[in-house]
N, CA, C and O of each residue as an XYZ file, in Angstrom:
632
protein
N      21.795   -199.900   -160.075
C      20.389   -199.701   -159.383
C      19.733   -198.898   -159.706
O      20.374   -198.246   -160.530
N      18.815   -198.501   -159.581
C      18.020   -197.490   -160.035
C      17.665   -196.605   -158.457
O      17.249   -197.399   -157.613
N      17.723   -195.703   -158.139
C      16.853   -194.262   -157.208
C      15.933   -194.019   -157.633
O      15.849   -193.683   -158.814
N      14.748   -194.110   -156.717
C      13.393   -193.027   -156.971
C      14.228   -192.094   -156.332
O      15.217   -192.006   -155.604
N      12.881   -191.052   -157.290
C      12.916   -189.840   -156.677
C      12.315   -189.952   -155.831
O      11.648   -190.987   -155.822
N      12.117   -188.710   -154.242
C      11.287   -188.844   -153.439
C      10.135   -188.137   -153.558
O       9.929   -186.982   -153.929
N       9.280   -189.167   -153.117
C       7.605   -188.871   -153.145
C       7.469   -187.172   -153.284
O       8.401   -186.571   -152.748
N       6.853   -186.669   -153.669
C       6.702   -184.990   -154.208
C       5.643   -184.715   -153.022
O       4.516   -185.171   -152.832
N       6.576   -183.623   -152.160
C       5.774   -182.784   -150.824
C       4.624   -182.669   -151.094
O       4.236   -182.246   -152.183
N       3.548   -183.179   -149.747
C       1.773   -182.435   -150.208
C       1.754   -181.363   -150.595
O       2.780   -180.701   -150.440
N       0.811   -180.863   -151.131
C       0.460   -179.043   -151.570
C      -0.085   -178.556   -150.367
O      -1.093   -178.961   -149.788
N       0.823   -177.480   -149.988
C      -0.318   -176.562   -148.856
C      -1.535   -176.069   -148.637
O      -2.639   -176.488   -148.983
N      -1.110   -174.835   -147.828
C      -2.409   -174.389   -147.885
C      -2.133   -172.638   -148.177
O      -1.122   -171.976   -147.946
N      -3.091   -172.333   -148.606
C      -3.335   -171.031   -148.297
C      -3.992   -170.346   -147.708
O      -5.121   -170.834   -147.756
N      -4.006   -168.708   -146.663
C      -5.496   -168.534   -146.522
C      -5.180   -166.924   -146.318
O      -4.129   -166.349   -146.036
N      -6.087   -166.587   -146.493
C      -5.821   -164.596   -146.198
C      -6.969   -164.302   -144.902
O      -8.185   -164.110   -144.903
N      -5.972   -164.371   -143.866
C      -6.597   -163.804   -143.063
C      -6.552   -162.096   -142.568
O      -5.559   -161.399   -142.773
N      -7.561   -161.685   -142.025
C      -8.365   -160.236   -141.817
C      -7.516   -160.203   -140.058
O      -7.927   -161.138   -139.371
N      -6.624   -159.433   -139.440
C      -6.514   -159.047   -138.343
C      -7.208   -157.898   -137.491
O      -6.955   -157.314   -136.438
N      -8.622   -157.843   -138.859
C      -8.924   -156.694   -138.058
C      -8.699   -155.399   -137.533
O      -7.689   -155.481   -138.232
N      -8.622   -154.108   -136.913
C      -8.064   -152.842   -136.627
C      -7.491   -152.804   -135.537
O      -7.730   -151.990   -134.644
N      -6.197   -154.205   -135.493
C      -4.872   -153.643   -134.107
C      -5.732   -154.951   -132.601
O      -5.287   -155.964   -132.061
N      -6.594   -154.455   -132.501
C      -7.233   -155.184   -131.365
C      -6.727   -156.459   -131.228
O      -6.550   -157.007   -132.316
N      -6.324   -157.367   -129.895
C      -5.737   -158.400   -130.770
C      -7.561   -159.045   -129.945
O      -7.830   -160.137   -130.445
N      -8.338   -158.722   -129.221
C      -9.610   -159.018   -128.424
C     -10.751   -158.751   -129.882
O     -11.902   -159.152   -129.708
N     -10.518   -158.290   -130.848
C     -11.511   -158.271   -132.064
C     -10.587   -159.099   -133.202
O     -10.447   -158.596   -134.317
N     -10.020   -160.273   -132.901
C      -9.807   -161.226   -133.785
C     -11.192   -162.909   -133.982
O     -11.519   -163.967   -133.444
N     -11.450   -162.134   -134.982
C     -12.457   -163.436   -135.633
C     -11.574   -165.072   -134.602
O     -10.354   -165.166   -134.465
N     -12.661   -166.183   -134.015
C     -11.885   -167.570   -133.455
C     -11.631   -168.047   -134.444
O     -10.826   -168.963   -134.276
N     -11.842   -167.938   -135.216
C     -11.081   -168.598   -136.915
C     -10.107   -168.012   -137.745
O      -9.702   -168.547   -138.777
N      -9.595   -166.561   -137.175
C      -8.655   -165.877   -137.352
C      -7.162   -166.728   -136.284
O      -6.001   -167.134   -136.336
N      -8.285   -166.556   -135.471
C      -7.186   -167.216   -134.307
C      -6.313   -168.553   -134.560
O      -5.121   -168.812   -134.393
N      -7.320   -169.222   -134.992
C      -6.847   -170.925   -134.870
C      -5.847   -170.916   -136.742
O      -4.802   -171.510   -137.005
N      -6.481   -170.248   -137.445
C      -5.586   -169.636   -138.795
C      -3.862   -169.844   -138.273
O      -2.988   -170.654   -138.583
N      -3.916   -168.666   -137.332
C      -2.880   -168.088   -136.763
C      -2.017   -168.810   -136.434
O      -0.844   -168.928   -136.789
N      -2.882   -169.514   -135.435
C      -2.353   -170.286   -134.217
C      -1.602   -171.981   -135.836
O      -0.467   -172.453   -135.772
N      -2.153   -172.207   -136.412
C      -2.052   -173.405   -136.642
C      -1.140   -173.235   -138.298
O      -0.759   -174.237   -138.903
N      -0.975   -172.210   -138.678
C       0.322   -171.482   -139.762
C       1.724   -171.743   -139.294
O       2.239   -171.479   -138.208
N       2.312   -172.423   -140.549
C       3.790   -172.563   -140.753
C       4.391   -171.400   -141.122
O       5.424   -171.082   -140.533
N       3.862   -170.552   -142.159
C       4.381   -169.530   -142.247
C       2.974   -168.124   -142.064
O       1.925   -168.282   -142.687
N       3.071   -167.510   -141.630
C       3.155   -165.883   -141.213
C       3.374   -164.632   -142.713
O       4.484   -164.101   -142.674
N       2.871   -164.368   -143.394
C       3.247   -163.253   -144.135
C       2.457   -161.967   -143.424
O       1.258   -161.701   -143.511
N       3.538   -161.222   -142.665
C       2.052   -160.116   -142.161
C       2.422   -158.366   -142.566
O       3.450   -157.770   -142.890
N       0.946   -157.959   -142.338
C       1.439   -156.581   -143.577
C       1.577   -155.722   -142.062
O       1.683   -156.131   -140.906
N       1.526   -154.487   -142.594
C       2.767   -153.168   -141.783
C       1.558   -153.431   -140.693
O       1.794   -153.866   -139.566
N       0.208   -153.108   -141.176
C      -0.819   -152.652   -139.801
C      -1.113   -153.660   -139.464
O      -2.310   -153.817   -139.223
N      -0.344   -154.626   -139.314
C      -1.105   -155.979   -138.184
C      -0.063   -155.641   -136.625
O       1.142   -155.402   -136.697
N      -0.627   -155.679   -135.673
C      -0.023   -155.150   -134.208
C       0.478   -156.397   -134.113
O       0.138   -157.482   -134.586
N       1.286   -156.064   -133.463
C       2.634   -157.546   -132.601
C       1.412   -158.222   -131.326
O       1.252   -159.398   -131.000
N       1.137   -157.745   -131.131
C      -0.092   -158.383   -129.667
C      -0.558   -159.333   -131.155
O       0.323   -160.181   -131.303
N      -1.220   -159.416   -131.850
C      -1.506   -160.131   -132.975
C      -0.467   -161.084   -133.605
O      -0.729   -162.274   -133.786
N       0.472   -160.644   -133.865
C       1.351   -161.620   -134.577
C       2.076   -162.489   -133.561
O       3.007   -163.256   -133.807
N       1.426   -162.217   -132.208
C       2.586   -163.348   -130.892
C       1.711   -164.327   -131.135
O       2.200   -165.445   -131.297
N       0.225   -164.183   -131.223
C      -0.610   -165.360   -131.415
C       0.099   -166.556   -132.349
O      -0.725   -167.469   -132.398
N       0.814   -166.772   -132.803
C       1.394   -167.268   -134.054
C       1.976   -168.720   -133.032
O       2.085   -168.728   -131.806
N       2.233   -169.676   -133.835
C       2.843   -170.554   -133.271
C       4.520   -170.505   -132.487
O       5.227   -169.600   -132.931
N       4.856   -170.970   -131.916
C       6.355   -170.631   -131.621
C       7.320   -170.759   -132.601
O       8.229   -169.941   -132.743
N       7.102   -172.195   -133.598
C       7.648   -172.863   -134.838
C       7.532   -172.220   -136.228
O       8.092   -172.458   -137.298
N       6.736   -171.443   -135.895
C       6.472   -170.698   -137.562
C       7.491   -169.493   -137.879
O       8.107   -168.784   -137.083
N       7.480   -169.480   -139.185
C       8.138   -168.497   -139.721
C       7.310   -166.976   -139.725
O       6.104   -167.007   -139.971
N       7.816   -165.966   -139.516
C       7.240   -164.572   -139.685
C       7.742   -163.886   -140.082
O       8.719   -163.417   -139.500
N       7.321   -163.429   -141.363
C       8.077   -162.982   -142.948
C       7.285   -161.544   -142.783
O       6.163   -161.564   -143.289
N       7.764   -159.994   -142.013
C       6.978   -158.919   -142.454
C       6.891   -158.410   -144.145
O       7.842   -157.803   -144.639
N       5.948   -158.653   -144.756
C       5.833   -158.020   -146.192
C       4.761   -156.438   -146.122
O       3.709   -156.299   -146.746
N       5.458   -155.292   -145.101
C       4.721   -154.031   -145.093
C       4.231   -153.870   -146.248
O       4.774   -154.565   -147.107
N       3.382   -153.194   -146.602
C       2.850   -152.459   -147.195
C       1.799   -151.419   -147.260
O       0.593   -151.638   -147.370
N       2.559   -149.904   -147.156
C       1.179   -148.933   -146.614
C       2.182   -147.826   -147.990
O       3.338   -147.537   -148.300
N       0.463   -147.508   -148.498
C       0.770   -146.333   -149.143
C       1.818   -145.144   -149.218
O       2.180   -145.075   -148.044
N       2.492   -144.200   -149.889
C       3.479   -143.833   -149.879
C       5.100   -144.322   -149.095
O       6.123   -143.686   -148.840
N       4.879   -145.096   -148.989
C       6.125   -146.138   -148.400
C       6.718   -147.020   -148.606
O       5.875   -147.917   -148.613
N       8.087   -147.654   -148.887
C       8.599   -148.123   -149.184
C       7.839   -149.736   -148.924
O       7.475   -150.057   -147.793
N       7.690   -150.537   -149.954
C       7.502   -151.706   -149.254
C       7.538   -152.784   -150.713
O       7.508   -152.677   -151.939
N       7.628   -153.949   -149.560
C       7.177   -154.801   -150.242
C       6.532   -155.287   -151.923
O       5.314   -155.349   -152.091
N       7.284   -155.529   -152.804
C       7.026   -155.385   -153.693
C       5.425   -156.647   -154.166
O       5.741   -157.830   -154.286
N       4.123   -156.338   -154.352
C       3.278   -157.436   -154.741
C       3.448   -158.426   -155.410
O       2.764   -159.415   -155.149
N       4.449   -158.472   -156.521
C       4.688   -159.760   -157.514
C       5.982   -160.354   -156.408
O       6.751   -161.199   -156.865
N       6.118   -160.005   -155.358
C       6.979   -160.900   -154.575
C       6.760   -161.385   -153.438
O       7.343   -162.375   -152.996
N       5.569   -160.492   -152.623
C       4.829   -161.644   -152.046
C       3.857   -162.720   -152.897
O       3.629   -163.906   -152.654
N       3.525   -162.134   -153.640
C       3.005   -163.603   -154.837
C       3.715   -164.486   -154.909
O       3.714   -165.122   -153.855
N       4.338   -164.868   -155.622
C       5.280   -165.402   -155.557
C       5.939   -166.208   -154.646
O       6.525   -167.249   -154.941
N       5.810   -165.547   -153.121
C       6.427   -166.237   -151.810
C       5.294   -167.467   -151.403
O       5.658   -168.570   -150.994
N       3.763   -167.051   -151.603
C       2.631   -167.313   -151.341
C       2.815   -168.900   -151.753
O       2.810   -169.984   -151.170
N       3.019   -168.287   -153.409
C       2.642   -169.899   -154.148
C       3.815   -170.347   -153.636
O       3.696   -170.790   -152.494
N       5.068   -170.388   -154.159
C       6.464   -171.621   -153.528
C       6.506   -171.960   -152.432
O       7.015   -173.051   -152.178
N       5.798   -170.852   -151.031
C       5.674   -172.056   -149.823
C       4.514   -172.963   -149.800
O       4.487   -173.970   -149.092
N       3.407   -172.544   -150.700
C       2.646   -173.510   -150.655
C       2.444   -174.608   -151.546
O       1.367   -175.194   -151.658
N       3.333   -174.843   -152.087
C       4.112   -175.462   -153.337
C       5.158   -176.484   -152.223
O       5.187   -177.694   -152.448
N       5.758   -176.067   -151.367
C       6.564   -176.633   -150.216
C       6.032   -177.348   -150.035
O       6.341   -178.517   -150.268
N       4.629   -176.831   -149.362
C       3.576   -177.781   -148.286
C       3.536   -177.019   -146.793
O       3.177   -177.416   -145.684
N       3.997   -175.918   -147.210
C       3.833   -174.778   -145.920
C       2.036   -174.766   -145.628
O       1.125   -175.076   -146.396
N       1.989   -174.228   -144.064
C       0.399   -173.838   -144.170
C       0.303   -172.557   -143.717
O       0.299   -172.189   -142.543
N       0.178   -171.486   -145.320
C       0.529   -169.926   -145.415
C      -0.836   -169.295   -144.645
O      -1.981   -169.728   -144.780
N      -0.447   -168.247   -143.867
C      -1.374   -167.490   -143.458
C      -0.798   -166.076   -143.768
O       0.371   -165.994   -143.392
N      -1.307   -164.867   -144.379
C      -1.199   -164.267   -145.065
C      -2.300   -163.417   -144.522
O      -3.449   -163.217   -144.915
N      -1.680   -163.019   -143.603
C      -2.006   -161.604   -142.563
C      -2.641   -160.411   -142.517
O      -1.635   -159.823   -142.120
N      -3.405   -159.594   -142.579
C      -3.850   -158.415   -143.419
C      -4.531   -157.776   -142.408
O      -5.326   -158.380   -141.686
N      -4.077   -155.614   -142.202
C      -4.767   -155.653   -141.172
C      -6.633   -155.904   -141.887
O      -7.077   -156.437   -142.904
N      -7.223   -155.231   -140.767
C      -8.499   -154.677   -141.639
C      -9.104   -156.050   -142.041
O      -8.974   -157.103   -141.416
N      -9.993   -155.792   -143.540
C     -10.272   -157.247   -144.014
C      -9.655   -157.420   -145.408
O      -9.490   -156.460   -146.162
N      -9.316   -158.700   -145.728
C      -8.457   -158.844   -146.287
C      -8.955   -158.511   -148.020
O      -8.365   -158.507   -149.100
N     -10.489   -158.228   -147.519
C     -11.258   -158.222   -148.841
C     -11.691   -156.068   -148.964
O     -12.513   -155.533   -149.708
N     -10.898   -155.496   -148.090
C     -11.634   -154.161   -148.164
C     -10.107   -153.792   -147.977
O      -9.270   -154.299   -147.230
N      -9.983   -152.597   -149.022
C      -8.804   -152.202   -148.982
C      -7.271   -152.826   -149.199
O      -6.192   -152.335   -148.865
N      -7.647   -154.445   -150.073
C      -6.176   -155.451   -148.629
C      -5.992   -155.720   -150.026
O      -4.911   -156.269   -149.815
N      -6.101   -155.798   -151.145
C      -5.341   -156.859   -152.532
C      -5.891   -157.714   -152.213
O      -6.175   -158.342   -153.232
N      -6.452   -158.438   -150.945
C      -6.688   -159.892   -151.132
C      -7.508   -160.420   -151.934
O      -7.887   -161.561   -151.667
N      -8.094   -159.658   -153.314
C      -8.623   -159.932   -154.331
C      -7.574   -160.372   -155.465
O      -7.845   -161.376   -156.124
N      -6.204   -159.557   -155.763
C      -5.120   -160.039   -156.492
C      -4.616   -160.967   -155.928
O      -4.409   -161.932   -156.664
N      -4.208   -161.123   -154.484
C      -3.511   -162.146   -154.116
C      -4.787   -163.552   -154.196
O      -4.136   -164.569   -154.434
N      -5.395   -163.694   -154.149
C      -6.020   -164.993   -154.222
C      -6.457   -164.972   -155.527
O      -6.162   -166.102   -155.914
N      -7.092   -164.266   -156.658
C      -6.492   -164.737   -157.916
C      -4.733   -164.793   -158.724
O      -4.434   -165.031   -159.894
N      -4.212   -164.600   -158.019
C      -2.828   -165.009   -158.232
C      -2.827   -166.251   -158.324
O      -2.839   -166.897   -159.372
N      -2.810   -166.745   -157.007
C      -3.107   -167.951   -156.349
C      -3.841   -169.354   -156.891
O      -3.508   -170.532   -156.763
N      -5.145   -168.636   -157.645
C      -5.620   -169.193   -157.918
C      -5.926   -169.953   -159.198
O      -6.697   -170.818   -159.615
N      -4.636   -168.960   -159.721
C      -3.876   -169.106   -160.998
C      -3.300   -170.295   -161.283
O      -3.487   -171.241   -162.049
N      -2.330   -169.871   -160.197
C      -1.380   -171.105   -159.612
C      -1.906   -172.993   -159.508
O      -1.378   -174.105   -159.514
N      -3.026   -172.476   -159.435
C      -3.829   -174.237   -158.696
C      -4.315   -174.122   -157.820
O      -4.991   -175.139   -157.662
N      -4.512   -173.131   -156.614
C      -3.965   -173.251   -155.414
C      -5.591   -172.663   -154.882
O      -6.194   -171.653   -155.247
N      -5.941   -173.592   -154.016
C      -7.566   -173.424   -153.230
C      -6.993   -172.266   -152.233
O      -5.903   -172.350   -151.668
N      -7.822   -171.267   -152.117
C      -7.541   -170.103   -151.147
C      -8.805   -170.149   -150.619
O      -9.871   -170.265   -151.223
N      -8.516   -170.006   -148.965
C      -9.240   -169.867   -148.049
C      -9.093   -168.720   -147.379
O      -8.022   -168.384   -146.873
N     -10.505   -167.816   -147.310
C     -10.368   -166.416   -146.826
C     -11.069   -166.183   -145.245
O     -12.052   -166.826   -144.876
N     -10.687   -165.610   -144.775
C     -11.147   -165.121   -143.152
C     -11.833   -163.730   -142.872
O     -11.043   -162.875   -142.473
N     -12.335   -163.578   -142.922
C     -12.713   -162.117   -142.945
C     -12.364   -161.266   -141.745
O     -12.255   -161.835   -140.658
N     -12.186   -160.020   -141.825
C     -11.833   -159.153   -139.883
C     -12.301   -158.573   -139.971
O     -12.642   -158.508   -141.152
N     -12.931   -157.479   -139.110
C     -13.163   -156.412   -138.601
C     -12.889   -155.209   -139.284
O     -11.967   -154.583   -138.760
N     -13.362   -154.702   -140.235
C     -12.624   -153.598   -141.098
C     -12.441   -152.307   -140.346
O     -13.045   -151.976   -139.326
N     -11.620   -151.698   -140.924
C     -11.007   -150.077   -139.630
C     -11.770   -149.143   -139.989
O     -11.659   -148.096   -139.352
N     -12.636   -149.188   -140.946
C     -13.795   -148.510   -141.376
C     -14.953   -148.821   -140.863
O     -15.995   -148.374   -141.342
N     -14.930   -149.517   -139.965
C     -16.740   -150.146   -138.647
C     -15.600   -149.789   -137.562
O     -15.860   -148.932   -136.718
N     -14.460   -150.369   -137.566
C     -13.896   -150.692   -136.351
C     -14.189   -148.803   -135.586
O     -14.933   -148.549   -134.640
N     -13.385   -147.841   -136.336
C     -13.065   -146.565   -136.219
C     -14.659   -145.538   -135.908
O     -14.657   -144.688   -135.018
N     -15.915   -145.796   -136.779
C     -16.612   -145.287   -135.415
C     -17.189   -146.206   -134.881
O     -18.345   -145.898   -134.590
N     -16.896   -147.267   -134.598
C     -17.956   -147.769   -133.342
C     -17.152   -147.440   -132.392
O     -17.807   -147.338   -131.354
N     -15.619   -147.134   -132.159
C     -14.904   -146.780   -131.143
C     -15.205   -145.288   -130.616
O     -15.050   -145.084   -129.412
N     -15.675   -144.117   -131.540
C     -16.424   -143.501   -131.300
C     -17.575   -143.444   -130.918
O     -17.880   -142.503   -130.186
N     -18.687   -144.534   -131.330
C     -20.038   -144.585   -130.719
C     -20.860   -144.232   -131.696
O     -22.043   -144.114   -131.375
N     -20.517   -143.996   -132.989
C     -21.039   -143.685   -134.259
C     -21.487   -144.638   -134.662
O     -20.683   -145.562   -134.536
N     -22.587   -144.993   -135.202
C     -23.424   -145.941   -135.870
C     -23.380   -145.643   -136.908
O     -23.954   -144.563   -137.054
N     -22.787   -146.216   -138.240
C     -23.186   -146.475   -139.270
C     -24.462   -146.229   -140.655
O     -24.581   -145.674   -141.748
N     -25.487   -147.374   -139.335
C     -27.056   -146.938   -140.581
C     -27.556   -146.814   -139.475
O     -28.012   -147.923   -139.194
N     -27.785   -145.980   -138.504
C     -28.793   -145.515   -137.861
C     -30.260   -145.362   -138.212
O     -30.252   -145.552   -139.428
N     -30.809   -145.259   -138.055
C     -31.959   -145.216   -139.154
C     -32.585   -144.213   -139.075
O     -33.459   -144.041   -139.925
N     -32.324   -142.923   -137.774
C     -33.199   -141.877   -138.390
C     -31.643   -140.851   -138.661
O     -31.776   -139.688   -138.281
N     -30.794   -141.068   -139.031
C     -29.761   -140.221   -139.270
C     -28.705   -140.969   -140.225
O     -27.575   -140.482   -140.258
N     -28.966   -142.096   -140.996
C     -27.891   -142.518   -142.058
C     -28.246   -143.870   -142.221
O     -28.364   -144.887   -141.537
N     -28.437   -143.300   -144.003
C     -29.402   -144.458   -144.780
C     -28.659   -145.194   -145.421
O     -29.326   -145.638   -146.354
N     -27.509   -145.632   -145.457
C     -26.121   -146.150   -145.748
C     -25.210   -145.638   -145.559
O     -25.023   -144.601   -144.922
N     -23.917   -146.830   -146.524
C     -22.800   -146.377   -145.585
C     -21.529   -147.461   -147.391
O     -21.608   -148.557   -147.945
N     -20.751   -146.410   -147.515
C     -20.238   -146.375   -148.695
C     -18.300   -146.706   -147.967
O     -17.754   -145.958   -147.157
N     -17.715   -147.881   -148.519
C     -16.254   -147.406   -148.509
C     -15.916   -147.452   -150.330
O     -16.245   -148.235   -151.221
N     -14.993   -146.021   -150.289
C     -14.364   -145.913   -151.524
C     -12.878   -145.784   -151.395
O     -12.390   -144.752   -150.933
N     -12.153   -146.774   -151.777
C     -10.573   -146.574   -152.282
C      -9.838   -144.992   -152.411
O     -10.286   -144.160   -153.199
N      -9.276   -144.862   -151.989
C      -8.525   -143.190   -152.689
C      -7.033   -143.716   -153.206
O      -6.108   -142.907   -153.275
N      -6.861   -145.005   -153.539
C      -6.429   -145.867   -154.641
C      -6.632   -146.699   -155.711
O      -7.222   -147.743   -155.437
N      -6.342   -146.549   -156.739
C      -6.859   -146.828   -158.121
C      -5.090   -147.464   -158.885
O      -4.056   -146.899   -159.242
N      -5.553   -148.828   -158.829
C      -4.030   -149.311   -159.977
C      -3.658   -148.667   -160.883
O      -4.621   -148.457   -161.620
N      -2.708   -148.190   -161.279
C      -2.225   -146.935   -162.494
C      -2.402   -148.056   -163.614
O      -2.193   -147.787   -164.796
């Protein structure tokens, strides 16, 4: 009598979610829904506890902090963990401070996941570059005072 192997687990999903500048009231509804639906939340160092609190009680929360000049979780490990979890059927949310595509390595993570054959969702967040000046009451592009705005990173890949 031959025993058939169990059917393969369905492929999970991965969404890169921008948590904004830390204030949970500045989360988008789409970000909130993604956080609540996640079975695995991979959380950056700059995400506030008040935002992580929106995760389902059954979700696994793994802190994979990245902060310039400090000891951090290696990027290769984070990317390997995301791919492995999706392949195991998890609904992965990579929760990033600000916006995933503004200084957040979201582009690198998306490319790695796509190279593994995984479709990636992205939920934009309010970038700290906008939130900080808004909190101070300074418009970035007031027609009488500023003609544009540029975001420039201070960190290039070696």
